[in-house]
C-alpha positions in Angstrom: 0.0 0.0 0.0 1.0 3.6 -0.6 0.2 5.7 2.4 0.2 8.8 0.3 -2.4 7.5 -2.2 -5.7 6.8 -0.5 -7.7 6.2 -3.7 -5.2 3.5 -4.9 -5.2 1.9 -1.5 -9.0 1.7 -1.2 -9.3 0.1 -4.6 -6.6 -2.4 -3.9 -8.2 -3.3 -0.5 -11.6 -3.8 -2.2 -10.0 -6.2 -4.7 -8.3 -8.0 -1.8 -11.6 -8.4 -0.1 -13.2 -9.9 -3.2 -10.4 -12.5 -3.2 -11.0 -13.3 0.4 -14.7 -13.7 -0.1 -14.0 -16.2 -2.9 -11.8 -18.1 -0.6 -14.5 -18.1 2.1 -12.5 -15.9 4.4 -15.2 -13.4 5.2 -13.6 -12.1 8.4 -10.4 -11.1 6.5 -12.6 -9.6 3.7 -14.3 -7.5 6.3 -11.0 -6.3 7.7 -9.8 -5.3 4.2 -13.1 -3.5 3.5 -12.9 -1.6 6.8 -9.4 -0.4 5.8 -10.6 0.5 2.3 -13.4 2.7 3.8 -10.9 4.2 6.2 -8.8 5.3 3.3 -11.8 6.6 1.4 -14.9 7.2 3.5 -17.0 8.0 0.4 -16.2 4.8 -1.5 -19.7 3.5 -2.3 -18.5 0.3 -3.9 -16.7 -0.7 -0.7 -19.8 -0.1 1.3 -21.8 -2.3 -1.1 -19.2 -5.1 -0.8 -19.1 -4.8 3.0 -22.9 -5.0 3.0 -22.7 -8.2 1.0 -20.1 -9.6 3.4 -22.4 -8.7 6.3 -25.1 -10.7 4.6 -22.8 -13.7 4.4 -22.1 -13.3 8.1 -25.9 -13.0 8.7 -25.5 -9.5 10.2 -28.5 -8.0 8.3 -28.8 -4.8 10.3 -25.2 -3.8 9.5 -25.8 -4.8 5.8 -28.7 -2.4 5.6 -26.6 0.4 7.1 -23.8 -0.2 4.6 -26.2 -0.3 1.6 -27.8 2.9 2.9 -24.4 4.5 3.2 -23.5 3.4 -0.3 -26.7 4.9 -1.6 -26.0 8.2 0.1 -22.7 8.4 -1.7 -23.8 7.1 -5.1 -27.6 6.7 -5.4 -27.4 5.6 -9.1 -24.8 2.9 -8.8 -24.2 -0.7 -7.7 -27.9 -1.7 -7.7 -28.4 -0.4 -4.1 
């Protein structure tokens, strides 16, 4: 990661989280997504993916919060 490039870091961490989900490592995916959002708090795509991971973890209330947050940042994207 490049500490001086938050946009790059958040994209990279989102992609890492997708790989973790495919491996069935949802807790690691969640950690990567949390870091992605920390680098870019308005990254709607990361909120959508984190909502999907919350669903996999059966944490539906948190999933709704993340989908709502994603919609606040990009109401036309990601089928939110």
